[in-house]
C-alpha positions as CSV (number, residue, x, y, z in Angstrom):
1,M,323.1,41.9,256.2
2,L,322.4,42.1,259.9
3,I,323.0,45.6,261.5
4,E,321.6,45.1,265.0
5,F,319.4,42.8,267.1
6,S,317.8,43.6,270.4
7,V,315.6,41.5,272.8
8,T,313.7,42.2,276.0
9,N,312.1,39.9,278.6
10,F,312.9,36.5,276.9
11,R,313.9,33.5,279.1
12,S,316.9,34.7,281.2
13,I,317.0,38.1,279.5
14,K,315.0,40.7,281.5
15,D,316.2,44.1,280.4
16,T,316.9,45.0,276.8
17,Q,320.1,43.5,275.4
18,V,321.6,44.7,272.1
19,M,323.9,42.8,269.8
20,S,325.4,45.2,267.2
21,M,327.3,44.3,264.1
22,V,328.2,47.9,263.4
23,A,332.0,48.5,263.3
24,S,333.5,51.1,265.6
25,S,335.8,53.8,264.3
26,G,338.9,51.8,265.3
27,K,340.9,51.0,262.1
28,E,342.4,47.7,263.3
29,R,341.8,45.0,260.6
30,W,339.5,47.5,258.9
31,A,340.0,46.0,255.4
32,T,339.5,42.4,256.3
33,N,337.1,42.2,259.3
34,T,334.7,45.0,258.3
35,F,332.8,45.8,255.1
36,A,330.6,48.5,253.6
37,P,327.0,47.5,252.9
38,N,325.3,48.3,249.6
39,S,323.1,51.0,251.2
40,A,324.9,54.4,251.6
41,S,322.8,55.0,254.6
42,S,323.9,51.9,256.5
43,P,327.0,52.0,258.7
44,R,330.1,49.9,258.1
45,L,329.5,46.4,259.4
46,L,331.5,43.5,261.0
47,H,331.9,40.2,259.2
48,T,331.9,38.1,262.4
49,A,331.2,38.4,266.1
50,M,332.0,35.9,268.9
51,V,330.0,35.6,272.1
52,L,331.9,34.3,275.2
53,G,330.6,33.5,278.7
54,P,330.2,30.7,281.2
55,N,327.6,27.9,281.2
56,A,324.1,29.0,282.1
57,S,324.9,32.7,281.4
58,G,322.3,33.1,278.6
59,K,324.4,32.9,275.5
60,S,322.1,30.3,274.1
61,N,319.1,32.4,274.9
62,L,320.4,35.2,272.6
63,V,320.5,32.7,269.8
64,K,317.2,31.3,270.7
65,A,315.6,34.7,270.7
66,L,316.8,35.4,267.1
67,Y,315.6,31.9,266.1
68,F,312.2,32.6,267.7
69,A,311.8,35.9,265.8
70,S,312.8,34.4,262.4
71,D,310.6,31.3,262.9
72,L,307.6,33.5,263.9
73,V,308.1,35.6,260.8
74,E,308.2,32.5,258.6
75,N,305.4,30.5,260.2
76,S,302.9,32.5,262.1
77,A,300.6,33.1,259.2
78,S,300.7,29.6,257.7
79,G,301.7,27.3,260.6
80,K,299.3,28.3,263.3
81,Q,295.5,28.4,263.8
82,R,293.5,31.0,265.6
83,G,293.7,30.5,269.3
84,D,297.1,28.7,269.1
85,R,299.4,29.9,271.9
86,L,302.9,31.2,271.0
87,D,305.9,29.1,272.4
88,L,307.3,32.1,274.2
89,Q,308.7,32.2,277.7
90,P,309.3,35.6,279.4
91,F,311.7,36.2,282.2
92,Q,310.2,34.2,285.1
93,L,311.8,35.7,288.3
94,T,309.6,38.8,288.7
95,A,305.9,39.1,288.8
96,E,306.0,42.0,286.4
97,T,307.9,40.3,283.6
98,T,305.9,37.1,283.7
99,Q,302.9,39.3,282.5
100,A,304.8,41.7,280.2
101,P,305.4,41.1,276.6
102,S,308.7,39.9,275.2
103,E,310.1,42.3,272.6
104,F,312.3,41.6,269.5
105,E,313.8,44.2,267.0
106,I,316.0,43.5,264.1
107,V,317.8,46.1,261.9
108,F,319.1,44.8,258.6
109,E,319.7,45.6,255.0
110,Q,318.0,43.9,252.1
111,S,318.3,44.8,248.5
112,S,320.2,48.1,249.4
113,V,317.4,49.2,251.7
114,R,317.8,49.4,255.5
115,Y,314.8,48.1,257.5
116,Q,314.0,48.3,261.3
117,Y,311.4,45.6,262.1
118,G,310.2,44.5,265.5
119,F,307.3,43.1,267.6
120,A,306.2,42.5,271.1
121,A,304.4,39.3,272.0
122,T,303.1,37.2,274.9
123,P,302.0,33.6,274.7
124,N,298.5,34.8,273.9
125,G,299.4,36.7,270.9
126,I,301.0,39.8,269.3
127,R,300.9,43.1,271.4
128,E,302.8,45.3,268.9
129,E,304.4,45.2,265.5
130,W,306.2,47.9,263.5
131,L,308.3,48.4,260.4
132,I,310.4,51.4,259.3
133,A,312.2,51.5,256.0
134,F,315.0,53.7,254.9
135,P,314.9,54.0,251.2
136,E,317.5,56.5,250.1
137,G,318.4,56.9,253.9
138,R,315.2,58.6,254.8
139,P,313.0,56.9,257.4
140,Q,309.5,55.8,256.4
141,R,307.1,54.2,258.9
142,W,305.2,51.7,256.8
143,F,303.0,50.2,259.4
144,A,302.4,49.8,263.2
145,R,299.9,47.9,265.2
146,T,299.2,48.0,269.0
147,L,296.8,45.9,270.9
148,D,294.2,48.3,272.5
149,A,293.3,48.6,276.1
150,T,290.6,46.0,275.9
151,G,293.0,43.4,274.5
152,E,290.4,42.4,271.8
153,K,291.7,44.3,268.8
154,S,294.6,46.2,267.5
155,D,294.9,49.8,266.5
156,W,296.6,50.1,263.1
157,Y,298.7,52.9,261.6
158,F,299.7,52.8,257.8
159,G,302.2,55.4,256.5
160,P,301.8,57.1,253.1
161,A,304.5,55.0,251.7
162,F,302.7,51.7,252.4
163,K,301.2,50.0,249.4
164,G,298.4,47.5,249.5
165,P,294.8,47.0,250.7
166,K,295.3,48.1,254.3
167,K,291.9,47.1,255.6
168,T,291.9,43.7,253.9
169,L,295.3,42.9,255.3
170,S,294.8,44.1,258.8
171,E,291.5,42.3,259.1
172,A,293.1,39.1,257.8
173,T,295.8,39.2,260.5
174,R,295.0,36.9,263.4
175,P,295.9,38.0,266.9
176,N,298.6,35.3,267.1
177,A,300.1,36.1,263.7
178,L,302.4,38.8,262.5
179,F,301.1,41.3,260.0
180,L,304.3,40.9,258.0
181,S,303.8,37.2,257.6
182,T,300.1,37.6,256.8
183,A,300.6,40.3,254.2
184,V,303.2,38.3,252.3
185,Q,300.9,35.2,252.4
186,L,298.3,37.4,250.7
187,N,300.8,38.5,248.0
188,N,301.9,41.9,249.2
189,Q,304.9,42.6,247.1
190,Q,306.2,45.5,249.0
191,L,306.9,43.5,252.2
192,Q,308.2,40.4,250.3
193,P,311.9,41.6,250.6
194,V,311.5,42.0,254.3
195,F,310.0,38.6,254.7
196,D,312.6,37.0,252.4
197,W,315.5,38.3,254.5
198,F,314.2,36.3,257.5
199,V,313.4,33.2,255.5
200,D,316.2,33.1,253.0
201,R,319.1,35.2,254.2
202,L,319.1,34.5,258.0
203,R,320.3,31.1,259.1
204,V,320.0,30.5,262.9
205,V,321.4,27.2,264.3
206,P,320.4,26.8,268.1
207,A,322.3,24.2,270.1
208,G,320.6,20.9,271.0
209,R,318.7,20.4,267.7
210,D,319.4,17.8,265.2
211,F,321.1,20.2,262.8
212,P,324.4,18.3,262.4
213,A,322.5,15.3,261.0
214,Q,320.5,17.5,258.7
215,F,323.7,19.3,257.6
216,D,325.5,16.0,257.0
217,S,322.8,14.9,254.7
218,Y,322.7,18.2,252.9
219,T,326.5,18.3,252.4
220,A,326.4,14.6,251.2
221,M,323.7,15.5,248.6
222,R,325.7,18.4,247.3
223,C,328.8,16.1,246.9
224,R,326.8,14.1,244.2
225,K,327.7,17.0,241.9
226,D,331.4,16.8,240.9
227,A,331.9,20.5,241.1
228,D,330.4,20.7,244.6
229,Q,332.2,17.6,245.7
230,T,335.5,19.2,244.7
231,R,334.6,22.4,246.8
232,V,333.8,20.3,249.8
233,L,337.0,18.4,249.5
234,D,338.9,21.6,249.0
235,F,337.2,22.8,252.3
236,L,338.3,19.8,254.2
237,Q,341.8,19.8,252.8
238,A,342.2,23.4,253.7
239,A,341.4,22.4,257.3
240,D,344.4,19.9,257.1
241,L,342.5,16.7,258.0
242,G,344.5,14.3,255.9
243,I,341.6,13.4,253.5
244,E,342.7,12.8,249.9
245,G,339.3,12.2,248.3
246,L,335.6,11.9,248.9
247,S,332.9,9.8,247.2
248,V,329.2,9.4,247.7
249,E,327.1,6.3,246.9
250,I,323.4,5.7,247.0
251,A,322.3,2.8,249.1
252,E,319.1,1.4,250.6
253,W,318.2,1.0,254.3
254,S,318.0,-2.7,255.2
255,A,316.7,-4.1,258.6
256,D,320.3,-4.8,259.6
257,D,321.2,-1.1,259.3
258,L,318.5,-0.1,261.8
259,P,318.2,-0.4,265.5
260,K,316.5,-3.6,266.5
261,E,314.3,-1.7,269.2
262,L,312.5,0.3,266.4
263,P,308.8,-0.4,266.2
264,D,307.8,-2.7,263.3
265,D,305.7,0.0,261.6
266,I,308.8,2.3,261.5
267,L,311.1,-0.4,260.3
268,K,308.7,-1.2,257.4
269,T,308.6,2.4,256.4
270,L,312.4,2.8,256.4
271,V,313.5,-0.5,254.9
272,G,314.2,0.1,251.2
273,K,314.4,3.8,251.4
274,K,317.4,5.3,249.6
275,R,320.1,7.0,251.6
276,L,323.6,8.4,250.9
277,E,326.7,6.8,252.1
278,V,330.0,9.0,252.2
279,Y,333.4,7.6,251.9
280,S,336.7,9.3,252.5
281,Q,340.1,8.4,251.0
282,H,343.4,8.5,252.7
283,R,346.9,7.8,251.3
284,D,348.6,4.6,252.2
285,L,351.9,5.6,253.8
286,E,353.9,2.8,252.1
287,T,352.4,2.3,248.6
288,G,350.8,5.8,248.1
289,E,347.6,4.2,247.0
290,A,344.2,5.5,248.1
291,V,342.6,3.7,251.1
292,V,338.8,4.0,251.4
293,F,337.1,4.6,254.7
294,D,333.5,4.7,255.7
295,F,333.1,8.4,256.7
296,N,331.4,7.3,259.9
297,D,334.8,6.0,261.1
298,E,336.2,9.6,260.9
299,S,336.5,11.5,264.1
300,D,333.7,13.6,265.5
301,G,335.5,16.8,264.6
302,T,336.1,15.7,260.9
303,R,332.4,14.6,260.6
304,N,331.3,17.9,262.2
305,L,333.3,19.9,259.8
306,F,332.0,17.9,256.8
307,S,328.4,18.6,258.1
308,W,329.1,22.3,258.2
309,A,330.9,22.4,254.7
310,G,327.7,22.5,252.6
311,P,325.8,25.1,254.6
312,L,328.9,27.3,255.0
313,L,329.6,27.3,251.3
314,D,326.0,28.4,250.8
315,V,326.4,31.2,253.3
316,L,329.6,32.4,251.7
317,D,328.4,32.0,248.1
318,H,325.3,34.1,248.7
319,G,326.3,36.6,251.4
320,L,324.0,35.2,254.1
321,V,323.9,35.7,257.9
322,L,324.8,32.6,260.0
323,V,324.2,32.5,263.7
324,I,325.5,29.4,265.5
325,D,325.3,28.4,269.1
326,E,328.4,26.4,270.3
327,L,330.3,26.4,267.0
328,D,333.3,24.9,268.9
329,T,331.5,21.6,269.7
330,S,333.8,18.8,268.7
331,L,336.1,21.2,266.9
332,H,339.7,22.1,267.6
333,P,340.3,25.8,268.4
334,A,342.4,26.0,265.2
335,L,339.5,24.7,263.2
336,V,337.2,27.2,264.7
337,R,339.6,29.9,263.9
338,F,339.9,28.5,260.3
339,L,336.1,28.8,259.9
340,V,335.9,32.3,261.3
341,N,338.8,33.4,259.0
342,L,336.9,32.3,256.0
343,F,334.5,35.3,256.6
344,H,337.6,37.7,256.9
345,N,338.9,36.8,253.5
346,G,337.7,38.6,250.5
347,E,338.4,35.7,248.2
348,T,336.3,33.2,250.2
349,N,333.7,35.9,251.3
350,P,333.2,38.2,248.5
351,Y,329.5,39.0,249.2
352,G,329.5,40.2,252.7
353,A,328.4,37.0,254.5
354,Q,328.3,37.4,258.3
355,L,329.0,34.9,261.2
356,I,327.9,35.2,264.8
357,C,328.8,32.4,267.1
358,T,328.9,31.5,270.8
359,T,331.8,29.7,272.3
360,H,333.5,28.7,275.6
361,D,336.9,28.6,273.9
362,V,339.1,31.4,275.6
363,T,341.9,30.9,273.0
364,Q,339.6,32.6,270.3
365,L,340.2,35.9,272.3
366,E,343.8,35.7,270.9
367,A,342.5,35.3,267.3
368,E,342.7,38.0,264.7
369,L,339.5,39.7,265.9
370,R,338.8,43.4,266.5
371,R,337.7,44.5,269.9
372,D,334.2,45.2,268.8
373,Q,333.9,41.6,267.5
374,V,334.2,40.1,270.9
375,W,331.2,40.1,273.2
376,F,330.7,38.8,276.7
377,V,327.6,37.4,278.5
378,E,327.3,37.1,282.2
379,K,324.5,36.8,284.7
380,Q,323.8,39.3,287.4
381,Q,321.0,38.6,289.8
382,Q,319.9,35.8,287.5
383,Q,319.6,38.2,284.5
384,T,321.6,37.9,281.4
385,H,323.8,40.9,280.4
386,L,325.6,41.3,277.1
387,Y,328.4,43.7,276.5
388,P,331.3,44.1,274.0
389,L,335.0,43.9,274.8
390,S,335.4,47.5,273.3
391,D,333.7,48.8,276.4
392,F,336.9,48.2,278.3
393,H,339.1,49.9,275.8
394,P,342.0,47.3,276.0
395,R,345.4,48.3,274.7
396,K,346.4,47.0,271.3
397,Q,349.0,44.6,272.5
398,E,347.0,43.5,275.6
399,A,346.6,39.7,276.0
400,I,342.9,39.5,275.9
401,G,342.6,35.8,276.9
402,R,344.8,36.2,280.0
403,G,343.0,39.4,281.0
404,Y,339.6,37.5,280.7
405,L,340.8,34.6,282.8
406,H,342.0,37.0,285.5
407,G,338.5,38.5,285.6
408,R,339.3,41.8,284.0
409,Y,336.2,41.7,281.7
410,G,333.8,39.7,283.9
411,A,331.6,36.9,282.3
412,L,333.6,34.2,284.2
413,P,332.2,31.2,286.0
414,N,332.5,31.2,289.7
415,P,332.7,27.5,290.8
416,Q,332.6,26.8,294.5
417,P,334.0,23.3,295.2
418,R,333.5,23.7,298.9
419,R,329.7,23.4,298.4
420,I,330.3,19.7,297.1
421,R,329.6,17.3,300.0
422,I,331.4,13.9,299.7
423,A,329.8,11.1,301.7
424,R,332.3,9.4,304.1
425,Q,332.1,5.6,303.5
426,A,333.2,2.8,305.9
427,P,336.0,0.4,304.7
428,G,334.7,-2.2,302.4
429,H,331.7,-0.2,301.3
430,C,330.2,-1.6,298.2
431,I,330.2,0.8,295.2
432,P,326.7,1.0,293.6
433,S,326.2,-0.1,290.0
434,I,325.6,2.6,287.4
435,N,324.4,0.2,284.8
436,R,321.0,1.5,283.6
437,D,319.8,-2.0,283.0
438,S,320.7,-3.3,286.5
439,P,317.7,-4.8,288.2
440,E,318.8,-3.2,291.5
441,V,318.1,0.3,290.1
442,S,314.5,1.4,289.8
443,D,313.1,3.9,287.3
444,A,312.2,6.2,290.1
445,E,315.9,6.8,290.7
446,F,316.5,8.3,287.2
């Protein structure tokens, strides 16, 4: 369960920004939208949070920050070699921040214990790393490392509660690897639950990656089991998409299925490989019989929802944390609300799963959300700032969406159409071709 995440000096984020899933004291939708974690020392948490803001405000960078942190935990010990640089970009618009480390800290609960884990890093390696555990609610600093003034080695601290060969583990930790990752790779059992939370219980989906295609294959694979296929169908039918049935068949790639421009060596590799084909069934309006459609003929929104069905059922089944950039892509606002409300329903979310998503959809502000579940992102002096709606103390019956569009909460785009210059053309002017293959257009123009 995610309690809090903070990031400093990462991409458009200069100063520390904090995303909290801790529920405020307000009692609105207390029973549905909030829950009590297993640890008595952890505060009551929110099931969902929605982040709203204009384009280029930095919403995606918040998601990328969490993705970077989780990816580094999972792969820094096994996926990198000594001397490899970290794929890390600090805030670029001041001389100080370009040289300063980026800092990430995550507070979470795993196996009824609260943890506070963080690290600071530059592209050259790890500057600091720390872990505090709260077994039975009492803080224990298990370890900390700090790069010394020479920049050549780290100073280490291990608390009395830390278990394991301290010298062996610290000496095995490369400058560009996290101690947490290294220790678990070397079979430290005490840190395994912390590592497992990042790898198994946190799912981060940045925008612009090929996740929908991967999810589509995953959901299709799940549909090969009758019980899972029924659940996916129930999921789609609950969204009112008009689908009466699903079926999945195993097929083989043929040369006719693949783009002709693919190189021959790739074609040879793919031809004959097995793939899954998904079909949907709709009801004939006159006869009532089932009509089968290739699922690729369904709308983008329907295919998107199908892609999400498998992963979302996993998240709800196991009480995971799901962070999605641009959940509303190709989805109607009502379907976005449907997905969010799955996390607010005790029957569909019995294990405390959490959802954090970014959106441009202002209508979601009128959804059944608490004030502390809505967050805004805006840029001031090219710096990303994150803040919750609850900072404004809106009245219970206030129209949040209307207030947002009137600028009451900030985080609005500021378009300036007067800056657009339209060329004045003489009568009979020939309109240039925009055909990419036109011989009149050179590659230099693209």
